[in-house]
KEKE-3310 file (N, C-alpha, C; in steps of 0.2 Angstrom, whole numbers, plus 5000, padded with zeros to 4 digits):
npx = (5005:5002:5002:5004:5006:5005:5016:5022:5026:5035:5038:5034:5026:5025:5019:5021:5016:5020:5017:5021:5019:5023:5024:5021:5030:5031:5033:5033:5033:5035:5033:5040:5042:5050:5053:5059:5059:5070:5071:5085:5091:5093:5091:5081:5079:5073:5070:5063:5061:5053:5053:5048:5049:5043:5043:5052:5069:5075:5070:5067:5069:5072:5078:5079:5086:5088:5096:5097:5104:5106:5114:5114:5120:5123:5138:5142:5140:5132:5133:5126:5125:5118:5117:5109:5107:5099:5105:5095:5085:5072:5066:5056:5050:5060:5075:5088:5107:5114:5114:5114:5124:5130:5134:5141:5142:5149:5149:5156:5157:5165:5162:5171:5170:5177:5182:5175:5179:5192:5195:5188:5185:5182:5170:5167:5173:5177:5181:5181:5176:5174:5170:5166:5163:5161:5154:5153:5144:5142:5153:5163:5171:5178:5173:5179:5180:5188:5186:5195:5194:5193:5180:5177:5169:5166:5167:5156:5148:5157:5164:5175:5184:5193:5201:5208:5205:5204:5203:5196:5191:5179:5180:5176:5180:5192:5199:5203:5214:5214:5215:5213:5218:5209:5201:5190:5179:5169:5163:5154:5161:5157:5141:5138:5145:5151:5164:5170:5178:5186:5198:5206:5215:5226:5226:5216:5202:5202:5188:5189:5183:5191:5205:5206:5214:5224:5227:5236:5227:5218:5210:5201:5190:5185:5174:5159:5147:5138:5128:5118:5110:5097:5090:5096:5108:5123:5128:5144:5155:5171:5179:5192:5200:5208:5217:5229:5240:5248:5265:5271:5263:5256:5245:5227:5215:5209:5197:5188:5176:5163:5150:5136:5124:5112:5101:5087:5077:5062:5051:5039:5032:5039:5051:5067:5076:5093:5103:5120:5131:5148:5157:5171:5177:5168:5167:5154:5141:5127:5113:5100:5083:5073:5058:5045:5031:5021:5004:4996:4995:4999:4999:5007:5015:5026:5038:5050:5066:5076:5093:5108:5122:5136:5153:5155:5160:5157:5164:5169:5155:5150:5145:5158:5161:5171)
npy = (4994:5011:5028:5046:5063:5079:5093:5104:5111:5099:5093:5081:5071:5054:5039:5021:5002:4986:4968:4952:4933:4916:4901:4897:4909:4926:4943:4960:4977:4995:5011:5030:5041:5058:5070:5084:5099:5114:5132:5138:5126:5116:5101:5089:5072:5060:5042:5031:5015:5002:4985:4968:4952:4933:4916:4910:4907:4918:4927:4941:4958:4976:4992:5004:5016:5032:5046:5059:5072:5086:5097:5106:5114:5121:5121:5116:5101:5093:5080:5071:5058:5048:5032:5018:5003:4989:4974:4965:4968:4965:4966:4960:4965:4973:4978:4973:4975:4974:4971:4977:4988:5003:5018:5032:5044:5055:5066:5077:5088:5098:5109:5114:5123:5123:5135:5136:5139:5139:5126:5115:5103:5097:5098:5100:5099:5090:5087:5077:5070:5056:5049:5037:5029:5017:5005:4988:4979:4964:4958:4963:4974:4989:4998:5008:5019:5028:5039:5048:5057:5061:5068:5069:5077:5075:5081:5073:5066:5060:5052:5051:5045:5045:5038:5036:5024:5019:5009:4999:4985:4974:4960:4943:4945:4953:4967:4973:4981:4989:4994:5003:5007:5016:5018:5022:5023:5030:5034:5041:5038:5036:5037:5025:5017:5014:5014:5007:5005:5000:4998:4992:4992:4984:4981:4969:4960:4945:4934:4921:4912:4905:4908:4921:4935:4950:4953:4956:4963:4962:4970:4972:4978:4978:4983:4988:4997:4992:4999:4997:5005:5009:4996:4985:4980:4978:4972:4973:4963:4962:4955:4953:4945:4945:4938:4937:4928:4937:4940:4928:4927:4916:4912:4914:4914:4915:4924:4925:4933:4935:4945:4947:4954:4956:4963:4963:4973:4970:4975:4989:4983:4969:4963:4956:4949:4943:4935:4930:4924:4920:4910:4909:4903:4894:4888:4888:4892:4903:4905:4917:4920:4930:4934:4948:4954:4967:4969:4978:4997:4994:4980:4966:4954:4940:4929:4917:4908:4900:4894:4882:4879:4868:4863:4846:4832:4815:4807:4795:4792:4805:4822:4832:4849:4856)
npz = (5000:4996:5000:4996:4998:4990:4994:4989:4974:4965:4977:4990:5002:5011:5013:5017:5015:5016:5016:5013:5013:5014:5014:5028:5032:5037:5032:5035:5032:5035:5033:5031:5018:5012:5001:4994:4987:4984:4980:4971:4966:4974:4984:4994:5000:5009:5020:5030:5037:5044:5048:5051:5054:5052:5056:5048:5043:5043:5053:5065:5067:5060:5056:5043:5034:5026:5020:5009:5001:4988:4977:4961:4948:4932:4932:4944:4954:4968:4978:4992:5004:5018:5025:5035:5039:5049:5055:5056:5046:5035:5018:5007:4995:4991:4983:4989:4992:5002:5021:5038:5039:5040:5032:5024:5009:4998:4984:4972:4958:4944:4931:4916:4902:4887:4875:4861:4848:4849:4855:4846:4847:4860:4872:4886:4902:4916:4931:4946:4961:4972:4989:4999:5015:5028:5040:5040:5049:5047:5042:5049:5049:5042:5030:5013:4999:4987:4974:4960:4947:4932:4918:4901:4888:4871:4854:4842:4849:4858:4872:4886:4900:4915:4929:4946:4959:4975:4989:5002:5009:5020:5025:5030:5043:5043:5035:5020:5008:4992:4975:4961:4942:4931:4914:4902:4886:4872:4855:4842:4829:4815:4806:4806:4814:4831:4841:4858:4873:4888:4901:4914:4929:4943:4960:4967:4978:4983:4985:4995:5007:5016:5014:5010:4999:4993:4976:4961:4948:4931:4919:4905:4891:4875:4860:4849:4842:4828:4814:4802:4788:4796:4798:4802:4816:4825:4838:4848:4860:4868:4883:4893:4908:4922:4936:4948:4959:4975:4974:4971:4959:4953:4942:4943:4939:4921:4913:4898:4890:4877:4869:4860:4852:4840:4830:4820:4809:4801:4796:4799:4809:4812:4820:4824:4837:4843:4854:4859:4870:4876:4887:4893:4906:4912:4899:4891:4880:4878:4874:4864:4860:4851:4844:4838:4836:4831:4832:4836:4839:4857:4858:4856:4850:4856:4851:4858:4861:4872:4874:4879:4879:4883:4888:4892:4902:4907:4920:4932:4937:4936:4931:4924:4921:4908)
capx = (5000:5006:5000:5007:5003:5009:5016:5022:5027:5042:5040:5030:5028:5021:5020:5020:5017:5019:5017:5022:5018:5024:5024:5020:5034:5028:5037:5030:5036:5029:5040:5036:5047:5050:5055:5059:5064:5070:5075:5093:5095:5094:5083:5083:5074:5075:5066:5063:5057:5054:5052:5047:5049:5042:5040:5058:5077:5078:5065:5068:5066:5076:5077:5082:5085:5092:5095:5101:5105:5110:5114:5115:5120:5126:5145:5144:5136:5136:5127:5128:5120:5121:5112:5108:5102:5099:5107:5087:5080:5073:5061:5057:5049:5064:5081:5095:5113:5118:5113:5119:5129:5130:5139:5140:5146:5149:5152:5157:5161:5165:5161:5174:5166:5182:5179:5173:5182:5200:5194:5182:5183:5181:5165:5166:5179:5173:5186:5176:5178:5168:5171:5162:5165:5153:5154:5150:5143:5141:5161:5166:5177:5176:5175:5181:5181:5190:5188:5197:5196:5190:5176:5178:5164:5170:5164:5153:5147:5161:5165:5182:5184:5199:5201:5210:5201:5206:5197:5196:5184:5180:5177:5178:5184:5198:5202:5209:5215:5215:5215:5212:5218:5203:5199:5185:5176:5166:5163:5151:5166:5155:5135:5135:5149:5153:5168:5170:5181:5188:5203:5206:5223:5228:5224:5208:5202:5199:5184:5189:5180:5195:5210:5205:5220:5223:5232:5235:5220:5219:5204:5200:5186:5184:5168:5157:5140:5137:5122:5117:5104:5093:5086:5103:5113:5126:5132:5149:5161:5174:5182:5199:5200:5215:5219:5237:5242:5253:5272:5272:5262:5253:5238:5221:5209:5208:5191:5187:5169:5160:5145:5134:5118:5110:5093:5086:5070:5061:5045:5038:5029:5041:5058:5072:5084:5097:5109:5125:5137:5152:5160:5179:5178:5163:5167:5147:5139:5119:5109:5092:5081:5066:5055:5041:5027:5015:4999:4991:4997:4999:4998:5014:5016:5033:5039:5057:5069:5084:5098:5112:5128:5141:5156:5156:5163:5155:5169:5167:5148:5148:5146:5162:5162:5177)
capy = (5001:5017:5034:5052:5070:5083:5097:5110:5109:5096:5091:5076:5067:5048:5033:5014:4996:4979:4962:4946:4928:4911:4894:4902:4914:4933:4949:4966:4983:5000:5017:5035:5046:5064:5073:5092:5103:5122:5136:5137:5119:5111:5095:5085:5067:5052:5038:5027:5010:4996:4977:4963:4944:4928:4911:4908:4907:4925:4930:4946:4964:4979:4998:5006:5024:5035:5054:5061:5080:5087:5105:5106:5119:5120:5119:5112:5096:5091:5075:5067:5052:5043:5026:5013:4996:4985:4967:4959:4971:4962:4968:4955:4968:4977:4976:4976:4971:4973:4975:4977:4993:5012:5022:5039:5045:5062:5067:5084:5088:5105:5109:5117:5122:5127:5139:5131:5141:5137:5119:5113:5094:5095:5103:5101:5094:5086:5082:5074:5066:5053:5047:5033:5026:5015:5001:4983:4973:4958:4956:4964:4979:4996:5000:5014:5020:5035:5039:5054:5057:5068:5066:5072:5076:5076:5078:5067:5060:5055:5052:5048:5045:5042:5038:5031:5021:5018:5005:4995:4980:4971:4952:4937:4948:4957:4974:4971:4988:4988:5002:5002:5013:5014:5022:5020:5029:5029:5038:5040:5039:5036:5036:5016:5014:5018:5010:5007:5002:5000:4997:4994:4988:4987:4976:4966:4956:4936:4934:4916:4911:4900:4911:4930:4939:4956:4951:4961:4960:4966:4969:4976:4976:4981:4984:4994:4996:4994:4999:4998:5006:5008:4991:4980:4982:4972:4976:4966:4966:4956:4956:4948:4946:4941:4938:4932:4928:4941:4937:4921:4929:4911:4914:4912:4913:4918:4924:4929:4934:4937:4946:4950:4957:4956:4965:4967:4978:4967:4980:4993:4979:4963:4962:4949:4949:4938:4937:4926:4924:4914:4911:4903:4899:4890:4884:4885:4898:4904:4910:4919:4922:4934:4938:4951:4957:4972:4968:4987:5000:4993:4974:4964:4945:4939:4921:4917:4903:4900:4889:4885:4874:4868:4856:4843:4827:4811:4802:4793:4792:4812:4826:4838:4854:4858)
capz = (4999:4997:5000:4994:4998:4987:4998:4984:4967:4966:4985:4993:5009:5008:5018:5013:5019:5014:5019:5010:5016:5009:5018:5035:5034:5035:5031:5036:5032:5036:5033:5028:5014:5012:4996:4995:4982:4987:4975:4970:4965:4981:4985:5000:5001:5014:5019:5036:5036:5048:5046:5056:5050:5059:5053:5044:5046:5045:5058:5068:5066:5059:5054:5037:5034:5021:5018:5002:5000:4982:4974:4955:4942:4926:4932:4949:4956:4974:4981:4998:5006:5024:5026:5041:5041:5054:5054:5054:5041:5028:5013:5002:4990:4988:4979:4994:4990:5008:5027:5043:5038:5040:5028:5021:5004:4996:4977:4970:4953:4944:4923:4913:4895:4884:4871:4856:4842:4850:4856:4845:4848:4866:4875:4893:4906:4922:4937:4950:4968:4976:4994:5004:5022:5032:5044:5040:5055:5047:5040:5057:5049:5039:5022:5011:4993:4985:4967:4959:4941:4927:4912:4896:4884:4864:4848:4839:4855:4862:4880:4889:4908:4917:4937:4951:4965:4982:4993:5008:5009:5027:5022:5035:5050:5041:5030:5014:5002:4983:4972:4951:4938:4925:4909:4896:4882:4867:4851:4836:4823:4808:4807:4806:4818:4837:4845:4865:4876:4895:4903:4924:4931:4950:4964:4970:4984:4982:4990:4998:5015:5021:5013:5005:4998:4988:4971:4954:4943:4925:4915:4897:4886:4868:4857:4847:4839:4820:4812:4794:4784:4798:4799:4806:4820:4828:4845:4850:4865:4870:4888:4897:4915:4925:4943:4951:4968:4975:4977:4966:4950:4950:4939:4948:4933:4916:4909:4893:4887:4872:4870:4855:4852:4834:4828:4812:4810:4794:4793:4806:4816:4812:4821:4827:4840:4845:4860:4861:4876:4877:4894:4894:4911:4912:4892:4888:4875:4880:4867:4866:4851:4851:4838:4841:4830:4833:4829:4835:4847:4864:4859:4854:4852:4856:4852:4859:4863:4872:4874:4884:4876:4888:4885:4900:4901:4913:4924:4938:4938:4939:4927:4925:4916:4903)
cpx = (5005:5002:5005:5004:5008:5011:5018:5025:5035:5042:5033:5030:5022:5023:5018:5020:5017:5019:5016:5021:5018:5027:5026:5027:5031:5032:5033:5033:5031:5035:5036:5043:5045:5054:5056:5063:5064:5073:5081:5096:5095:5088:5087:5077:5077:5069:5067:5058:5059:5052:5052:5045:5048:5042:5048:5063:5080:5074:5069:5067:5071:5073:5081:5080:5090:5090:5100:5099:5109:5109:5117:5114:5123:5135:5146:5138:5139:5130:5131:5123:5124:5114:5113:5103:5104:5103:5101:5084:5081:5065:5060:5054:5054:5071:5086:5100:5116:5115:5116:5126:5126:5136:5136:5144:5145:5153:5151:5158:5160:5166:5165:5170:5173:5179:5181:5177:5189:5201:5189:5180:5182:5175:5164:5171:5177:5177:5179:5179:5171:5172:5168:5166:5159:5157:5150:5149:5144:5148:5165:5172:5173:5178:5175:5181:5181:5189:5189:5198:5195:5185:5176:5173:5166:5164:5161:5150:5151:5161:5171:5181:5190:5198:5206:5206:5205:5201:5200:5190:5185:5175:5180:5182:5191:5195:5207:5209:5217:5215:5216:5215:5213:5203:5195:5182:5173:5165:5158:5154:5161:5147:5133:5140:5151:5156:5167:5175:5185:5194:5203:5212:5225:5227:5216:5209:5198:5196:5184:5187:5186:5203:5209:5212:5219:5228:5229:5230:5221:5212:5202:5193:5187:5177:5165:5150:5139:5131:5123:5110:5097:5089:5093:5108:5115:5129:5138:5152:5164:5179:5188:5200:5206:5216:5225:5237:5248:5260:5274:5271:5258:5247:5231:5216:5212:5202:5191:5179:5168:5153:5142:5125:5116:5103:5092:5077:5067:5056:5046:5035:5033:5047:5060:5076:5088:5103:5113:5130:5141:5156:5165:5177:5174:5162:5160:5145:5130:5117:5102:5089:5076:5064:5048:5038:5021:5009:4994:4995:4996:4999:5003:5012:5023:5033:5048:5060:5077:5088:5103:5118:5134:5144:5156:5158:5160:5161:5167:5160:5145:5149:5152:5162:5168:5178)
cpy = (5007:5024:5042:5059:5075:5090:5105:5108:5106:5093:5087:5074:5061:5044:5026:5009:4991:4973:4955:4940:4921:4905:4896:4905:4920:4938:4956:4970:4988:5005:5024:5038:5053:5067:5081:5096:5110:5126:5137:5132:5116:5107:5091:5078:5063:5047:5035:5021:5004:4990:4972:4955:4939:4922:4909:4910:4914:4930:4935:4952:4969:4987:4999:5012:5026:5042:5056:5069:5082:5095:5103:5113:5117:5118:5116:5107:5092:5087:5073:5062:5049:5039:5021:5007:4992:4978:4962:4964:4968:4965:4965:4959:4973:4974:4977:4972:4970:4976:4975:4983:5000:5014:5029:5039:5053:5063:5074:5084:5096:5105:5114:5117:5128:5131:5135:5133:5140:5130:5116:5106:5092:5100:5104:5094:5096:5084:5082:5071:5065:5048:5044:5029:5023:5009:4995:4978:4968:4955:4960:4970:4986:4996:5006:5015:5026:5035:5047:5054:5063:5064:5072:5072:5079:5078:5073:5062:5057:5058:5049:5050:5042:5043:5035:5029:5018:5015:5001:4991:4976:4964:4947:4939:4952:4962:4971:4979:4987:4994:4999:5009:5011:5019:5018:5026:5026:5035:5037:5042:5040:5035:5029:5012:5019:5013:5013:5004:5004:4996:4998:4989:4991:4980:4977:4961:4949:4935:4926:4915:4910:4906:4918:4934:4943:4954:4955:4958:4965:4965:4974:4973:4981:4979:4989:4990:4998:4994:5002:5000:5006:5003:4985:4984:4977:4976:4970:4969:4960:4957:4952:4949:4941:4943:4934:4932:4933:4937:4933:4924:4923:4914:4910:4910:4917:4919:4929:4928:4937:4940:4949:4950:4958:4958:4967:4969:4975:4972:4984:4987:4972:4964:4956:4951:4943:4939:4931:4928:4918:4915:4905:4899:4894:4884:4882:4894:4898:4910:4913:4923:4924:4936:4942:4954:4962:4973:4976:4989:4996:4985:4972:4957:4943:4930:4922:4909:4904:4893:4889:4877:4873:4861:4853:4835:4822:4807:4801:4795:4801:4817:4832:4842:4855:4850)
cpz = (5000:4995:5000:4995:4997:4993:4994:4977:4967:4973:4986:4999:5007:5013:5013:5018:5015:5017:5014:5016:5012:5016:5025:5038:5032:5037:5032:5037:5033:5036:5031:5025:5014:5007:4995:4991:4984:4980:4976:4971:4970:4982:4990:5001:5008:5014:5026:5036:5041:5046:5052:5052:5055:5055:5049:5047:5048:5048:5062:5065:5064:5058:5048:5036:5029:5020:5013:5003:4992:4978:4967:4952:4937:4927:4938:4950:4961:4976:4987:5000:5012:5024:5031:5039:5044:5050:5050:5050:5035:5023:5008:4995:4987:4986:4985:4992:4997:5015:5033:5042:5040:5037:5025:5014:5002:4987:4976:4963:4950:4936:4922:4905:4890:4878:4863:4848:4843:4851:4852:4844:4855:4868:4881:4896:4913:4928:4941:4957:4971:4982:4997:5009:5024:5037:5041:5046:5054:5045:5045:5054:5046:5031:5019:5003:4992:4978:4966:4951:4937:4920:4906:4889:4876:4860:4845:4845:4858:4870:4882:4897:4909:4925:4940:4956:4970:4986:4999:5008:5016:5023:5028:5040:5048:5036:5026:5010:4997:4981:4964:4947:4932:4921:4904:4893:4876:4862:4845:4832:4817:4811:4807:4811:4825:4841:4853:4867:4883:4897:4912:4924:4938:4954:4967:4975:4980:4987:4992:5004:5020:5021:5009:5005:4994:4983:4966:4949:4937:4919:4909:4894:4879:4862:4852:4845:4831:4818:4805:4792:4788:4802:4803:4810:4823:4834:4848:4854:4867:4877:4890:4902:4918:4931:4945:4957:4969:4977:4971:4958:4948:4947:4944:4944:4930:4914:4903:4891:4881:4871:4864:4856:4844:4833:4821:4812:4803:4792:4799:4811:4816:4814:4824:4830:4842:4849:4860:4867:4877:4884:4894:4900:4913:4904:4891:4884:4877:4874:4867:4859:4853:4846:4840:4834:4833:4830:4829:4840:4853:4863:4854:4856:4852:4855:4854:4861:4864:4874:4878:4881:4880:4886:4892:4899:4909:4915:4930:4941:4939:4934:4928:4920:4914:4899)
residu = (ALA:ARG:ALA:GLN:MET:SER:LEU:LYS:ALA:GLY:SER:PHE:ALA:GLY:ALA:MET:ALA:THR:ILE:THR:GLU:LEU:ALA:GLY:ARG:THR:ASN:LEU:THR:GLY:GLY:ALA:ASP:LEU:SER:LEU:ASN:PHE:LYS:GLY:SER:ASN:HIS:VAL:ASN:GLY:PHE:VAL:ILE:GLY:SER:ASN:THR:THR:GLY:GLY:ASP:ASP:HIS:GLY:SER:GLY:ILE:GLY:LEU:GLN:GLY:ASN:TYR:GLY:PHE:SER:THR:ARG:ARG:VAL:ASN:LEU:GLN:THR:GLN:VAL:GLU:HIS:TYR:ASP:ARG:GLY:PHE:VAL:MET:ASP:THR:ALA:PHE:LEU:ASN:ARG:VAL:GLY:ILE:THR:SER:GLY:TRP:GLY:TYR:VAL:ASP:TYR:SER:PHE:TYR:PRO:ASP:LYS:ASP:ARG:HIS:PRO:TRP:ILE:ARG:ARG:ILE:THR:PRO:PHE:THR:PHE:ILE:GLN:ARG:GLY:ARG:ASP:ARG:ILE:GLN:GLY:GLY:ASP:ASP:TYR:ILE:GLY:VAL:PHE:GLY:GLY:ARG:PHE:SER:LEU:THR:ARG:GLN:GLY:PHE:LEU:ARG:ALA:ASP:ARG:VAL:LEU:SER:GLN:GLU:ALA:TRP:GLN:GLY:GLY:GLU:TYR:GLU:GLY:GLY:GLN:TRP:ARG:MET:PHE:GLY:ASN:MET:GLN:VAL:PHE:ARG:TRP:LEU:ARG:PRO:SER:PHE:PHE:PHE:SER:ARG:GLY:SER:SER:LEU:TYR:TYR:ASP:GLU:VAL:ASP:PRO:PHE:VAL:GLY:PRO:SER:LEU:SER:TRP:ARG:ALA:GLY:GLY:LEU:LEU:GLN:ILE:GLY:GLY:ARG:PHE:SER:GLU:ASP:ILE:GLU:TYR:SER:HIS:ASN:THR:PHE:ASP:ARG:PRO:GLY:THR:GLY:ALA:ARG:VAL:TYR:THR:VAL:ASP:LEU:VAL:ASN:THR:ARG:THR:THR:TYR:GLN:PHE:THR:LYS:GLU:LEU:ALA:VAL:ARG:ALA:ILE:VAL:ARG:TYR:ASP:SER:GLN:GLN:ASP:ARG:VAL:LEU:THR:ASP:PHE:LEU:GLY:SER:TYR:ASP:LEU:ARG:PRO:GLY:THR:VAL:VAL:TYR:ILE:GLY:TYR:GLY:SER:LEU:TYR:GLN:LYS:ARG:ALA:TYR:ARG:ASN:GLN:GLU:TRP:ILE:ASP:GLY)
# end
């Protein structure tokens, strides 16, 4: 259930409640939210929600709350947030990645607009900073992440970003520091071609429950969108990911991925789409085919087919991948 009351243009107050029940387990939540927009490009919003769960392994109760403040103009953008979720907080109808945390973050950027006559190829330069810090009560440690970099808006709808990431993650009662250098971008080189790339190198955490460690990692992607004649489009991307042990340099894993998405518009009503994904680590190919036909506005007929092709061997009365 949801109720909302308008306070003024762009501002409101609301209340909500949910209840889910399955196999003797019940999850009940209720809370309120507030969103305020002020003159001068300021806005504030937040919510507080309580939950109670009974009849399941996750029985208990908890509180979740979040508050945000933002200020935005043509040149300056400032955003901040604080949040808290109890360990016992459960909301079946929400997409929650983590509970048992208390954290806050801040983001700020400032945009420069170079002279178009002197620098016609670059439209905007935006240095930025993002800092987040929090306490993970489930993993028993502190998290933080700092991102420092710049974004560049170019002609031909081009975009380039370069940044430095410094981080600390709590895992299995320990705290592990890492960092990455990253760069990615894309550009509409021709009307029919939009290439893109991503590169990241540094150190990352290997999430082993017995012996976690931080080791050298490398990730890069290259791809592009090809559009021909307004009917055919092909979006393809290849990515390569590696992770090594520190000291010895022994390879922990190498993963190569290929993703393709092919679309063809036969007529205004009839279109087909095919998605193919190859994963070298699991040595398998996933496919998804979909055809659509618009009978009339608001009515569409779909026909789809999906499949999984995986290399496996049968040894000692069990299936083994690879």
